C-alpha positions in Angstrom: 59.5 69.8 65.2 57.4 73.0 64.7 58.3 76.7 64.3 55.7 77.6 66.8 57.3 78.5 70.2 56.6 76.4 73.2 54.8 78.6 75.7 55.2 78.2 79.5 52.9 80.1 81.9 54.6 80.7 85.2 51.8 81.1 87.8 52.3 81.8 91.5 50.5 83.3 94.5 53.8 85.1 95.2 56.4 86.5 92.9 56.9 83.4 90.8 60.7 83.5 90.8 61.1 79.9 92.0 59.0 78.4 89.2 60.6 80.6 86.6 64.1 79.6 87.6 63.3 75.9 87.6 61.7 76.3 84.1 64.7 78.1 82.8 67.1 75.5 84.3 65.2 72.7 82.6 64.9 74.5 79.2 68.6 75.1 79.5 69.2 71.4 79.0 67.9 71.7 75.5 69.5 73.3 72.5 66.6 75.6 71.7 65.5 79.2 72.0 62.1 78.6 70.6 60.1 79.2 73.7 58.3 81.9 75.7 58.0 82.3 79.4 55.1 84.4 80.7 54.9 85.1 84.4 51.6 85.6 86.3 52.7 86.7 89.8 50.4 87.3 92.8 47.6 85.2 91.4 45.5 84.8 94.5 41.9 84.7 93.2 40.1 81.9 91.5 38.8 84.3 88.9 42.4 85.2 88.0 43.3 81.5 87.7 40.3 80.8 85.5 41.5 83.6 83.1 45.0 82.2 83.1 43.7 78.7 82.3 41.6 80.1 79.4 44.5 81.9 77.9 46.8 78.9 78.3 44.2 76.7 76.5 44.1 79.2 73.6 47.9 79.1 73.3 48.3 75.4 74.1 50.6 76.5 76.9 52.0 74.5 79.8 51.3 76.0 83.3 54.2 75.7 85.7 53.1 76.8 89.1 53.9 77.3 92.8 50.8 77.7 94.9 50.6 77.4 98.7 47.4 79.2 99.5 44.7 76.7 100.6 42.3 75.9 97.9 44.0 77.6 95.0 46.3 74.7 94.0 43.4 72.3 93.9 41.3 74.7 92.0 44.0 75.3 89.4 44.7 71.6 88.9 41.0 70.7 88.6 40.1 73.5 86.3 43.1 73.0 84.1 42.4 69.3 83.8 38.8 70.1 82.7 40.2 72.5 80.0 42.8 69.9 78.9 45.6 72.2 79.9 48.9 70.6 81.1 50.2 71.7 84.5 53.3 71.0 86.6 53.3 71.7 90.3 56.9 72.7 91.3 56.4 72.9 95.1 53.8 70.5 96.5 55.6 67.1 96.0 58.7 68.3 97.9 56.5 70.2 100.4 54.6 67.0 101.2 57.8 65.0 101.4 59.5 67.4 103.9 56.3 67.8 105.9 56.2 64.0 106.3 59.8 63.8 107.2 59.6 66.6 109.8 56.2 65.6 111.0 55.2 69.3 110.7 52.6 71.1 108.8 53.9 73.8 106.3 53.1 77.4 106.9 51.3 77.8 103.6 52.5 81.4 103.3 53.4 82.7 99.9 56.6 84.6 99.4 58.7 83.1 102.2 61.8 82.7 100.0 61.5 86.3 98.9 61.4 87.4 102.6 64.6 85.4 103.2 66.2 87.0 100.2 65.3 90.5 101.4 67.0 89.7 104.8 70.0 88.4 102.9 70.3 91.5 100.7 70.0 93.7 103.8 72.9 91.9 105.3 74.9 92.3 102.1 74.0 96.0 102.0 75.2 96.5 105.6 78.5 94.6 104.8 79.1 96.8 101.8 78.4 99.9 103.9 80.9 98.8 106.5 83.6 98.3 103.9 82.8 101.6 102.2 82.8 103.7 105.3 85.6 101.8 107.1 88.4 103.8 108.9 86.9 107.2 108.1 87.3 106.8 104.3 84.2 108.9 103.7 82.8 111.1 106.5 79.4 111.2 104.7 78.8 107.7 106.0 78.5 109.1 109.5 75.1 110.6 108.7 73.9 107.4 106.9 75.1 104.9 109.6 73.0 103.2 112.3 76.0 103.1 114.5 79.3 105.1 114.5 82.3 103.7 116.2 85.2 105.9 117.2 88.6 105.0 118.7 92.3 105.0 118.1 94.1 102.4 115.9 93.7 98.7 116.9 90.6 99.1 119.1 88.6 96.6 117.0 86.7 99.3 115.1 86.7 97.3 111.8 86.0 93.8 113.2 83.1 95.3 115.2 81.7 97.1 112.1 81.8 93.9 110.2 80.2 91.9 113.0 77.4 94.4 113.3 76.9 94.3 109.5 76.2 90.6 109.8 73.3 91.7 112.1 72.0 93.9 109.3 73.3 97.0 111.1 75.1 99.7 109.1 78.2 100.7 111.0 80.7 103.4 110.1 83.9 103.8 112.0 86.2 106.8 112.5 89.8 106.7 113.7 90.9 109.2 116.2 94.4 110.5 115.6 96.0 113.5 117.5 97.4 115.0 114.3 94.1 114.8 112.4 91.0 116.7 113.4 87.8 114.5 113.5 85.4 115.2 110.7 82.7 117.8 111.4 80.1 115.3 110.6 81.0 113.4 113.8 80.0 116.4 116.0 76.8 117.0 114.0 75.6 113.4 114.4 73.3 112.5 117.2 75.4 111.4 120.2 72.9 108.6 120.7 74.4 106.6 117.8 78.1 107.1 118.6 80.1 104.6 120.6 83.6 105.2 121.8 86.2 102.4 122.0 89.1 102.4 124.3 91.6 99.8 125.6 94.3 99.1 128.1 97.7 100.7 127.0 99.8 97.6 127.8 97.4 95.4 125.9 97.5 97.8 123.0 101.3 97.8 122.9 101.2 94.0 122.4 98.6 94.2 119.6 100.5 97.0 117.8 103.8 95.2 118.1 102.3 92.1 116.5 100.8 94.3 113.8 104.2 95.7 113.0 105.8 92.3 112.9 103.1 91.1 110.5 104.0 94.1 108.2 107.7 93.2 108.4 108.5 96.3 110.4 110.5 96.7 113.7 108.3 96.5 116.8 110.1 99.4 118.4 108.5 102.0 116.1 106.8 105.0 117.7 103.4 103.5 116.7 103.9 100.8 119.4 105.6 103.0 122.1 103.9 103.6 125.4 104.4 107.3 125.1 102.6 107.5 121.8 99.8 105.2 122.9 99.1 107.2 126.1 99.1 110.4 123.9 96.5 108.8 121.6 94.3 107.5 124.4 94.3 110.9 126.1 93.4 112.6 122.9 90.6 110.1 122.2 89.2 110.4 125.7 88.9 114.2 125.2 87.1 113.8 121.9 84.7 111.2 123.3 83.9 113.4 126.2 83.2 116.2 123.8 80.9 113.8 121.8 79.2 112.8 125.1 79.1 109.2 123.9 79.3 105.9 125.8 82.8 104.3 125.9 83.5 100.6 125.9 86.8 99.1 127.0 87.6 96.4 124.5 90.9 95.3 126.2 89.8 91.8 127.3 86.6 91.4 125.3 86.0 89.3 122.2 84.3 91.1 119.3 81.0 89.3 120.0 81.0 90.5 123.6 81.7 94.1 122.7 79.0 94.0 120.0 76.5 92.6 122.5 77.3 95.5 124.9 76.9 98.0 122.1 73.5 96.6 121.2 72.4 96.6 124.8 73.4 100.2 125.1 71.2 101.1 122.1 68.4 99.0 123.5 68.5 100.9 126.8 68.5 104.2 125.0 65.6 103.2 122.9 67.6 104.2 119.8 66.6 101.8 117.0 69.2 100.3 114.7 68.9 97.8 111.8 67.2 94.4 112.3 69.3 92.3 114.7 67.3 89.1 114.1 
């Protein structure tokens, strides 16, 4: 046992997060803090590798690496062996095994995990956006949104916002209530990014009655009366005409179908929204 710390060089032709996480997971199996991790990301030139190997030799370090660029891995292994520097290839053994199993050649592109992570984080960001700006909680979201949904209560505004969020689209939604004036931000926003939602009044009565039952309330409340629903639909129709936005009837449509129609409308308009891949 020595007081000198064990040194691991994390070398990658991308960010190097994969090799670093594996190294940390392994070290975590030992009761020691006497180690150092040094990351060398985006090492894509042989001259850079030669310099890393030279430094590793001086410090008696172990090189833990992920390299997929053709020629770099072989160069690193060969030059490190000549310098008597220990190396560990994190990626190639599994890469070769999966390549053989799938009978496919790997892309050999550095940073593919990072790109997947970026896509994932964009989705999370869109989901958090949908929650934050749901049901008109904060009208400032109207200006930041890719899509703004407007409609009366129980016209699938929230489910649609969440569905679109899973397509990396930031959607805000604003309820239209006769007694409450719509936020001024709604009328200042480009009409191209606003979608109105409407529904059949009889269908809406059923939905609202079920909602009241779920809340433990009587289904005869004004909220679920035909008179009130017609009043709300008429008011919403006037607002949507003023906004000059497309209107979708969601009465008999699943959320997926309504979302597909919305995206098709935006595609026809040429108005770009978040990545839908």
